C-alpha atoms as one frame of an Amber mdcrd trajectory, in Angstrom:
protein
  79.941 122.739 132.408  83.388 124.332 132.319  84.611 126.607 129.514  87.847
 128.499 128.921  87.768 132.275 129.248  89.723 134.338 126.709  90.714 137.975
 126.301  90.133 140.196 123.278  93.658 139.444 122.114  92.783 135.695 122.206
  95.004 135.140 125.265  93.769 132.810 128.014  92.149 134.250 131.121  91.322
 131.133 133.133  88.071 129.182 133.035  84.477 129.507 134.194  81.825 127.112
 135.477  78.524 127.505 133.645  75.255 126.473 135.248  73.819 123.290 133.711
  70.388 124.692 134.520  70.958 127.495 132.002  73.627 126.212 129.592  73.318
 122.432 129.861  69.784 121.662 128.661  68.951 119.473 125.674  67.644 122.064
 123.146  64.058 121.566 122.009  63.150 122.928 118.589  59.444 123.270 119.474
  60.170 125.591 122.409  62.603 127.704 120.381  60.114 127.882 117.507  57.299
 129.137 119.736  59.452 131.848 121.306  60.825 133.024 117.943  57.269 133.153
 116.520  56.190 135.239 119.521  59.131 137.633 119.010  58.594 138.055 115.274
  54.815 138.495 115.638  55.370 141.189 118.271  57.807 143.000 115.960  55.474
 142.852 112.940  54.221 146.311 111.989  50.671 145.250 111.102  50.149 148.373
 108.964  48.708 146.484 105.967  45.465 148.057 104.817  43.019 148.012 101.899
  39.960 150.071 100.975  36.629 148.494 101.832  33.267 149.165 100.198  32.666
 152.209 102.408  36.167 153.617 101.732  36.392 153.738  97.923  35.475 156.955
  96.156  32.406 156.543  93.943  28.960 158.045  93.688  26.331 156.351  95.836
  23.730 156.774  93.089  22.097 153.521  91.952  23.964 152.608  88.772  20.919
 151.441  86.789  17.293 150.545  87.343  16.423 147.515  89.447  14.396 145.650
  86.834  14.286 145.208  83.117  17.993 145.237  82.268  18.432 141.483  82.088
  21.453 141.776  84.359  22.158 141.343  88.029  20.649 143.788  90.494  23.251
 146.291  91.673  23.007 149.404  93.792  26.565 150.673  93.900  29.791 150.731
  91.928  31.586 150.285  95.260  30.684 146.592  95.372  33.663 144.171  95.391
  32.450 142.578  92.151  33.289 145.734  90.180  36.730 146.874  89.078  38.093
 149.423  91.565  35.377 148.430  94.001  36.068 147.896  97.710  37.869 144.768
  98.908  35.740 142.333 100.890  37.192 141.439 104.296  40.682 142.639 103.329
  43.513 143.230 105.839  43.235 146.197 108.183  45.851 147.661 110.573  46.162
 145.470 113.657  48.660 144.101 116.135  49.962 140.595 115.442  51.268 140.193
 118.999  50.068 137.279 121.096  50.676 136.281 124.690  53.405 133.917 125.824
  53.977 133.217 129.548  57.110 134.744 131.089  58.274 131.341 132.330  58.073
 129.951 128.795  60.050 132.900 127.412  62.746 132.314 130.035  62.779 128.612
 129.158  63.237 129.508 125.491  66.261 131.683 126.352  67.785 128.817 128.354
  67.338 126.463 125.401  68.889 128.998 123.003  71.951 129.402 125.256  72.186
 125.630 125.675  71.960 125.150 121.896  74.962 127.442 121.346  76.929 125.818
 124.157  76.145 122.309 122.902  77.144 123.189 119.325  80.489 124.629 120.418
  79.426 128.103 119.267  79.690 129.768 122.683  82.742 131.894 123.579  83.379
 133.440 126.990  85.317 136.718 127.110  86.956 138.151 130.205  85.596 141.642
 129.405  85.006 144.094 126.563  87.223 146.819 128.022  89.057 148.858 125.379
  91.298 151.838 126.057  90.354 153.493 122.762  87.394 153.189 120.394  89.543
 151.950 117.497  87.667 149.965 114.857  90.940 148.865 113.239  92.173 147.176
 116.435  88.861 145.403 117.055  88.495 144.333 113.407  91.937 142.727 113.551
  91.074 140.854 116.763  87.753 139.654 115.308  89.451 138.449 112.127  92.119
 136.543 114.079  89.432 134.771 116.115  87.483 133.876 112.968  84.230 135.568
 113.971  81.959 136.450 111.032  78.346 136.589 112.191  78.613 137.118 115.919
  76.417 138.378 118.755  78.325 139.787 121.730  76.480 140.174 125.040  77.947
 142.178 127.925  76.697 142.827 131.455  74.262 145.558 132.482  76.176 148.156
 130.454  78.239 147.683 127.295  81.729 149.220 127.312  81.327 152.496 125.397
  84.627 152.285 123.503  83.901 148.714 122.419  80.367 149.596 121.266  81.677
 152.504 119.169  84.435 150.406 117.629  82.059 147.516 116.831  79.440 149.772
 115.244  81.464 150.000 112.018  82.191 146.278 111.664  79.807 144.232 109.550
  78.499 141.045 111.156  78.994 142.141 114.780  76.067 142.984 117.051  76.432
 144.051 120.674  73.758 143.897 123.373  73.570 144.400 127.146  72.491 141.321
 129.109  68.931 142.637 129.498  68.591 142.611 125.693  69.515 138.924 125.295
  66.804 137.175 123.286  66.223 133.892 121.469  65.899 135.249 117.916  69.149
 137.241 117.941  71.075 134.382 119.560  69.925 131.770 117.025  70.408 134.094
 114.037  74.192 134.387 114.594  76.862 131.761 114.033  78.741 132.573 117.239
  77.568 133.779 120.657  80.108 135.661 122.774  79.347 136.309 126.441  81.448
 138.289 128.882  81.845 136.991 132.443  79.529 139.812 133.547  76.928 138.624
 131.013  77.136 135.045 132.295  76.554 136.231 135.865  73.633 138.444 134.829
  71.970 135.734 132.695  72.356 133.037 135.346  70.884 135.374 137.984  67.995
 136.208 135.645  67.187 132.656 134.583  67.786 130.518 137.662
C-alpha cells in the first residue's frame, strides 16, 4: 500500500510504502472488540465498595427474644433484611483486569491501523519538527488540514516543541510509538503517523 507523505504546512514530501501485513488487513470487529474490552477492563479502578453485615455499626445484642413474639427469629440489626443493615454479596474493591495473549493484542493493533487506512482516515507526516513551541502556528496548520479529533503518533520520542504546542489545542492527542493502542486509535476520527512512527510500528508488529 502506497500513501502520500505531507509536511505540517500541508506541502508534499514524497510517498511511502506501507506493509500490507500491518496496514492492509481486513478489519475484524470481534478482534477489535476483545482488545478494547481488555484495555478498558484493565483501566477500570475497581474501587466500588459497600458495607457488609460485619461492617455496619450496630449493637450485636439480640434484638428481641427468640420465641413468643409472633415474628421472624432475628439475632442482629445488621442483617440485610433491615434498613441500614449490611449488603449481601455487594461489590468489593477488586481488579477487573483479565489476560489477553500478547500475539492477540498485536493482532488487534494491526486491525486498528488497517481500519484507519482502509477508511481513508490515515495521514502520514514527514516529521513533527517545529522550531518554536507556538500553539497559534500549529492550530492554524491543524485547521487548514481539517483535523478535529485526531491522534498523532511519533517515533520513540515526540518532538518537545510540537508536544508543548499541541497540549493547548482541543481534540489533539500526541503519543510516542510505544504508546500506540487500539482504543485511542479507534476513538479518534483521524490517525496521523510520522515516518518514524511507521517504521517503529512495522518493526514492532511484523
